[in-house]
N, C-alpha and C positions, 0 to 999 in steps of 0.2 A: 132774744136778740141774736142774730147770727154771730158765729164765732169770729173773733178778730175785729169786730166793730165796736166802737165807742162813740156815743153821741148823746147830747143832752135832750134832743127832741127828734121825733120821727113821725111820719104819717104811716097809717096801716092800710095796706091794700089787701082786700079779700076777693078771692076768685072761686067760682064754682062753674065748671064747664066753660061755656062761652060768656058767662056773666062775671063782671068784676065791679068792685066798689071800693072807693078810697075814703078813709075817714075824713070827717069835716074838720077836725082839730088835730093839732100835734099832740103826740104822747110824749111825756117827760120820761126820759130813759137815762139811767146812770149805772155804771158797773158796780158790782159788789166788792168791797174791800177783800183782798186776797188772804190776809191773815191779820192777827192781832196778838201782840206779845206784851208781857208785863214783868218787871223786875222790882225787887224791894226798893222802897224809897229811903230817903235819909232819916226819916222819923218813923216812930211807931204809928201804924195805921196809915202808911203812905205807900203808893205804888207808882212806878214810872212806866207809862204805856208808850208803845211805838207800833207803827204799821206802815205798809207800803202805800204810796200815793195811788189814787184812782184817777184815770183820765177824765178830764172835764169837771172833776170835783173841785169846788172852791173852799168847802168847809167840811167838817166831820162832827158827828154827835156821838159822845161816849155814853153808853147806857149801863146801868147796874140793875140786876134782877132783885126785886124785893121778894125775899123768901116768904113773906107773910101773905102777899096778895098774888104772887106769881106774875106781877106786871113788871115791865122794864121802866126804871126811873132814870131820868136824864141827869148825868153828872155834869156834863158841859155840852150844850147844844150847838155851840158855834166855835169849834176849834179850827183855826186857820192852818195849822201845820200838821205834821205827822207824828208829833209826840205830845204827851200830856202828863204832868205830875199831879196825881190825885192825893189829897191829904184829908185828914179827919175821917178816915174810914174806920169802921169798927175794928179794934185790934184783935189779933188771934182769931179772925173769922175767915171761913171759907166762903168766898163770894164768886158770883158769875158776872162776866162782863161781855158786852158785844159792842159793835161799831157800825154806823151807817155813814155813807158818803152823801154829800149834799152839793147842789149847785144853786146858790142863793139867787142867781140871776134868772134861771129857768124854772126854779122851784122843783127841780128833779131831785128825787131821793132814792137811794139804792136800797136793795134788800139788806138785811142785817148780815154782818159777817159771822163766821162760825164762832160761837161763844166759847170763852175760855174760863177756867176756874183757877183762882189764886187765893192763897191764904195770907192775910196781912200779918205783919210782925208786931210783937208787943214788947220787944226788948229795949226800946229807947232809941236815942239818936245814933246816927252813924258818923264816925269821926271823919274830918276832912283829911286830904292828903298832906304830906309834909310841905313846909314853906320852902320855896327856892329863893336864894339871895345870899349876899355876903354875910359871913358870920363875924367878920372882923372889918372894922371901918376906922377911918381916921377923921378927925374933926374937919369941918368945912368940906364935907363930901356929900353928894347926892347920889342915891342908888335906888334900885327898885327891888320889891319883893313880890312874889306871886304864889298862888296856890291853884291847883287844878280844880276846874269847875266840877260841881256835883249836880246831877240831875235833880230837879225839883227845888234847888236852892235859888232863891231870888235875890237875897241880899247877903253880902259878906262884910263883917264888921272887924276892922283892924285896930291894933294898939301898938305903939312904938315906945322905946325907952325915953326916960325924962330928958328933956332938952332937945329931942328930935322932933321934927314936924312932918306930918303927912301932907305933902304938897298936892297930891291928886290921887284919884282911884278909890277913895273910901266908898264902900258898898259893892265894889267890883272885886274880881279875882286878882288884880294887880294894882299896887300902890307905888307911888314915888315918894321917897323919904329924904329929908334934908337933915344931915348930922352937922351940928355946929361944934366949935371947939369946947363949948360948955356942956355938950351932950355927955351923958354917963352911959356906962354899959348896962344892958338890960335885955328884955326879950321883945321880939316882934311876934304878936299873936293875931289869930283870925278865927272867927266862927261864922257859920252860915245859918240863916233863918229862912223859913218858908211857911206861910199860912199858920203862924203861931207855933211852929216847932223849930227848935234850935239844935244845931250839931254840936258835938264836943269841940273844944278849942285846940287848934294846932299852934305850936310855939317853936320859935327859933331864937337861941341865945346869941346875942350880938355883943362883941367886945369893941368898945370905942376908945381910941387913944391914938396919940401921935407916934408911939414907939412901934413902928411897923417892922415885922420880922423880915429878915433877908430871905430871898428865895432859897429853896432846897435844890442843891445841885442835882442835875440829871446824871452826873458822873463824868469824870474825865474819860476821854475816848482816845484809844490808840488803835489805829487800823492800818491796813496795807493797801497799796494801790491795786492789788489783785482782787480785793474784796470790796473796796469802797472807792468811788470816784470823788466823793466829798464827804466831810463830816460836818454836822451842825450841832452847836452847843445847845443844851436844854436845861431848863430849871423850872421848878414848880413854885407858884406864889399863892398866898391866901386868896380866898374867894373875894371878889371885888377888886383885885389888883391885877396888874399886868406886869410882864417882865420887860425891863429895859436893860439893854446890853451896852457895856462900855469897853473901851480898850485899855483901861487902867483901873487899879484898885480904888483910886480916888481921883476926882477930876476927870480928865480925859474927854473923849468925844463919844457920842452915842453911836453904836454900830447897829445898823438896821437888820443886817443878815449875818449872824455870827457863824460863818462857815469857814472850812479849810478845804480847798479843792486842788491843792498842789502839795507835793511831798514837803514836809517840814513840820514845825510845832508852833502853835499860837495859843495864848490864854485870853479868854474873854471873861468879863465880870458882870454878873447879873444883879440888878436891884429890883425891889418890889415897889411899884408905883400904883397909886389908886387910879381908878378908871377915870376920875375927873382931873387927875393930875395934881390934886391938891397935896398929896403926901407921898413920900418915897422913903424906903428903908435907908437908914444911915449906913449900914454895912452892905457890902457887895460880896457876892459868892463867886469865887473864881472857878472857871471850867476850862481845863486844858485840852486842846485837840492836837493829836500827833498823827500824821499820815506818812507812813514809811514806804519807801520804794520797794516793790517786789521784783526780785530777779526771776524770770521765767525758768522753771525747772526743765532740764533737758536730759535725755539719756542717749549715750553713744555706745555702740556695740564694737567689740574687738574684732569681730569677723562676721561671717554670714549668720543670720538668725534662723535660717532653715538648714538643719543638718541632721545627721543620722544618730540614732541611739548610740551612746558611748562617747559622743562628742560633747562639747560644751562651748559656751560663749560668755564672755565677760561683759556685763552691762555696767557702765560707769555714769554716775550723776555728775552734774556740774558742781563746782565748789560751793559749800555751805557750812553751817555749823552743826546741823543734825540732818539725819536722813531716815526715812521710813519707807521701805519697799512693800510692795503688795504681798510678798512672802514673809513679811515680818522682820526682815533683815534691817539693820541700822547702820551698816557700813556704806561708804561712798560707792563701792563696787560690789557686785555680787556675781558669782559664777553660776550660770544656769545650764541645767542639763535635762530639763523637762519642759514640755510644751506649756504655753500659757501666755497670758497678756500681762506684761510687767510694766509697772510705772512706779515712780518714786515721788514722795513729797519731800522737798528740800526746804529746810528752815535756815534762813539767813541770820547772821548775828543780830540784826535789828528786830528779830522775832517774826518777820514776815515769811510766809511759806507759800510754796507754789507746787502744784502737782503736774508732773510731766504728762505729755500724751502717752498713751499706752504703746508699748513696743511688743508686737506679737512674735513669739518664739515658737517655731514649729520643729519639734523633734520627731523625725520619722522613724518608726520602728525598723530594726534590722529584720530582714527576711529570715525565715527559718531555713537553715542550711543543713540538710541531712541527706543521707544516701541510703536508698533501699536496694537490696540485691534481689535478683530474680531467683536466687537459690543460694546454696552453700558457697562461701567465698573461697573454699579450697576445691579447685577443679583439676581435672586431668588434662594433660597435654592434648591439644586438638579440640577440647571442649571450649564453650564460651559461657560467659555470664553477663547479664545485663545489669548495669548500675544506673539507677534513676534518681535524679535530684528532686528535692522538694520544689513545689511550685514557685516560680519567679517569672521575671520578664526576660532576662537573658542569663546565660550560663557560661562559665569558663572553667573547664576541667583542667586538672594538672597535666593532662595529655595534650592540651591545646584545643580540644573539641569544644564546640559551642552549642551542642544540642542538649536537650534535657536528659536524654539517656545515651549511654555509650555501651558498646559491646566490647568486652575485655577478653583477650585471649592470652595475655602475658601476665605473669606475676608482677606484683609491685604494690605500692601504696598509692591509692587514688583518692583525690579530694576534689571538691567542686566549689567554686565561688558563685553564689546565687545573687543576681542583681535585680533590683526593682526599678520601676520607672522613676521613683523618687531619687534615684542615684545612690540609694543605700545598698550595701552588699554585706554578705556574711559568708565565711568559708567554713565548710563542714569539717567534722572530725574525719581524718583519713580512714578509708576502708582498705585493709590489706587483702589483696587477692594472691593466693598461693597456687601456683601451677605445678602439679606433681608430674614427674616424668612418667611416660607410659612404659611399663616394664617390657623388656625384650621377650617376645613370645616366639621361641624357636624350638624345634624338636631335633634332637640328635639321636641317631640310631647306632647301637654298638656293633652293627653288622649290616649285611645286605637286607633290604626291605622286601626283596623278592626271593623267596626260598621255598623249599619243598616241604611238603607235609611231614610233620614230625619235628620240624625246626621251629625256632622262635627268635624274636628279636626284642631287645629292650629299647624302648623309646623314652628319652629323658628330656623334660622341659627345662628351659633356661630358668635361672634362679628367680624366685619370687616369694611372696608371703603365703599365698594359697594357690591351689591348682584345681581345675576341673576339666577332666578329659571328656572327650565326646562319648566315652564309654561310661561316664558317670563316676569314674575313679577320681580320687582327690590327692593321690600321692604325686611326688615330683616325677617318678618314673613308673612305667607300666611295662609288663611283659606281654608281647603280642604273638599269637600263634594262629591268627585267623586273618583272612583277606578282609581288607577294609581301608577306608580313609580315616586316619586318626588325627585329631586336632586337640589343642589344649588351650584353655583360657588361663592366663597367668595374671594374678592380682597382687599388686604391691601392698605394702603396709599402709599406704595412704589411700587405698581403695581404688586405685587406678588399675585398669585391666586391659589386656589385649589378647586377642585370639590368634593363634598361630595359623600359618598356612597348613592345610592338611598334608599329611605324609601318607602316601599310599603304601600299604603292605599287601603283597600278593603272595599267597600261599598256594603253591601248585601241588596237585596230587602226584604221588609216586607212580611212575608208569610200571607196566608189567611187560616182561620180555621172556620168551622161551626159545630154546636152541635145539634144533634137530639136525641129524645127518641124513642127507638124502640117499647116500649109498653106504657101503660098508665103512665101519670104523677101523677095520684091520686091512692094511694095504700091502700089496706086493710091489716091488719096483716096477714102475711104469703105470701103476694104477693111481687113480684120483678119486676123491670123494668131495662132496659139497656140503658145507654147513650152512643152514638157513635159520635166520632169527626172525621171530614174529613178535611185534610190540603193538600196544594200543596207542594211537595218536601218531603225531608226526614228530620226527626228531632225527638224531644222528646215531650212528652205530660206531662203536669203538671195539675192535676185536683184540682179544688177549690170548696170548699163547704162553702157557705156564706163568701167567700173571704179568707178562710183558706185552706192551702194546704192539700189535702188528702194524707196521708202518704202511701207510697208504691204503689201509683197508677200512672203508667207511660204508660199504654197501651192506645190505641186510643178508648177503650171502658171501661165503668165503670158500674158494676151492683149496683143497689141501692135498698135497702129493706125499709120496713116500719120504721125500726130503724134508717134509715139514711136520713130522710126527710130534705130537705133544698133547697137552691138556688145553682144550679151547673153551673159552666163554666169550660172551659179548656184553658190552655195557651200552644200554640204550639211554640216550639223553634227549628228553623232550624239548620242545621249543621253549618251555619255561625253565630249562636247565635242570630239571629234575631227572635223575638217572636211576636205573636199576640194572643189576647184573644178572645175566641169565644163569641157567644151570650149566654145568661143565660137561663137555664131551671129550673123552680121550681118544685121539687118533693114534693108533699104534701099528707097528709092523706085523704083518701076518707071518708066522713061522713057516719056513720052507727050506728044503734041502737042495733046491735048485740053485744053479749058478746063472746069474743073469748078466748077459754081455750085451752092450749096446753102445753106439749103434752097430748094427750087424746086418749086412756088411758095412764096412767103413773104409776110410782111406789111410789107415794106419794108426789112427787115434780112436780109442774106445775106453769104456769103463767096465769095471767088474764089480758086481754087487752080490753079496751073499749074506744070509740072515745070521746075525750074531745076537746072543742074549743081551738085551738092553742093560746098560749099566756095567757091563764087563768089558774091560779094555784088554785086548789080546794082540799078539803079534802073528801076522799071517804072511805066508810066502806065496808068491805067484810064479808059477813055472809055465813057460810057453814053448811049445814044440811045434815044429813044422810038420808038414804032411808026411815027411820021411821019418819022423820020430826024433829028429835032432832038436835038442833044446836050443832055442835061439835067443831066449831072453828069460831073465828071472829078476824078481825084486821082492823086498820085504816091506810090509805095511803094518802100521799100528791101527787097529780097528777100534773105533770108539762108540759107534752106534750100530743099530741093528743091521741096516743095509748101508754100510759106509761105502763111499765111492773110492774105488781103487783105480786110479787113472793109469793107462798104458799107452806108450808112444812107440809104434813099430813102423814108422815111416821109412826107416833105413833098411828094413828087412825085405822089402818088396812085397808084391801081392801074392796072395795064395790063401790056402786054408791052413789055419793054425789051431793047434789043440792047446787049451788052457787048463792047467791043473792048479787048484787052490788047496794048500795044505797048512796044517798048523805048524807052530814052531817046533813041535816035537816030531814033525815029519808025517803026521797022520793026514791022510788025504781027506779033504772036506768035501770037495765037489770038483767037477770038471765040465768043460764045454768046448764048443767049436766056434771059431770066428772067421769070417771071410774078410781079407784085406784086399781091396781093389787096387 
């Protein structure tokens, strides 16, 4: 049969190529049962079978395999439902079962279902479930008792205590029982039977009497409006009774809904009443309901709840009798200095408590405020150091600068306040910058710095801690005898140094000078000689006669006459002011016995010169005679030099030829000569 089709009858069509044929009669077709299951029944040798329904099936046949013949025996050939309780099967036996579906109208029969194997029980009957119903009743009360049905059980047999009557339901799972005032306490029992087997008996002890127990209180209730909008009184009564609420311990009126839905206190009273209303407990159970007003908890802050580390805020709860904060504090106020969500549970004197909405406190950390220096914080005058603040959003230095870094040239204590966008700030520990003075770097010379070879000068540096000269020397003073530019670096005790301006030292070579006489060095009156100096380089000449400077004599030559006898030398001074003195040349008088008269002829005034030993002072007489031999004049002279000048004035004597005689003091004639007076 094609998948998905279910039918009780069908025609068969056969095709072969172009030829087809349809059956003359309908075939009876029915689907095979999908499955078969079985569980142990209530009695020994019983099984409860069940299966899914088959489409178009009206009945089912349950079959059991006969192990002796190998044939299937019918247990029930006409089962209208999908369950069947089989009894009287061999106990403790392994049996095979199968099922076929039937349609009694079309006579269609399905194939057998997949066979199953089950083993029957031999342990006896299965007990029924517990009886449901009141265990305590009062006289003149009708109530019901029931038991759960069991598969395979066809009849349920009940019994009740003496004086009680089963009104209906005997043989079924539920009975109605009438208890009269004369009924006694006893048991309600039931057992089931099926095909000759009987279950064990289920029993329920029932107490009969008019002394009905009062309800058991569900407990007094106290609550708060914050947790309950209404309270309802509760109580528990014996089975078969209901709770009846009153507004008084006795008498009063019945309360249909024992609730409290507004702040206050109320007491309700519960009684046990039978379901038929025939009996009710004499005592009533009080249940008190109390609904207290809850005051909402609130938190107020003494100031901003967002602040910087190191600050705090005081959170205060509204008035109450007890407090419990999220941080465990139990005081009305807490001082908070850490971030968090803070709320408080406030308990009022009436026992009601309320928890506030959380208050968020944000404590922003202080920025790190530190200063890093680009180098040592002790610097020398003229140097700089860069101070850099740790990272922030804005900066304020003690100098007033607002950049992250500042360049420092002056000594002092420097600090910075680092600010963040949160408004938090922190001030650094001060950094002390010390500016050391640059030492004076000057050179003083103890003399001229331009001198001649063979001289020297001492150069002294201004005071310091250490010194380094351009020569490599490290003393404060150095002695210099060579040309050069000399400088010194002076370093103070603080390590600051300065280099001086260079001092130029010029050492000039000593010149050479030689002196010669171009003519004789021995002169007679009227004769001259020239002294000539020769020197290397350019310079000036200073002439010396007997060690005394000859005035106005600066040329390299010097004419010398008989009147200028002496020892001559010349000092040559170069352009560098270096000087050298030449060899000495003595110009002296040439010895002669002649008498020298000049000018001759003259106009009455003339001079007489005669050689005298140098260094000898003598007295000499001059006698003058005219051409006739008459002495016309005479005079005495002191002679101090070799050719001393003896001046004669004869302008009163007239012109003519005169005869001049020179004699010593003792009258000895030394020399004579003739002079013409015009």
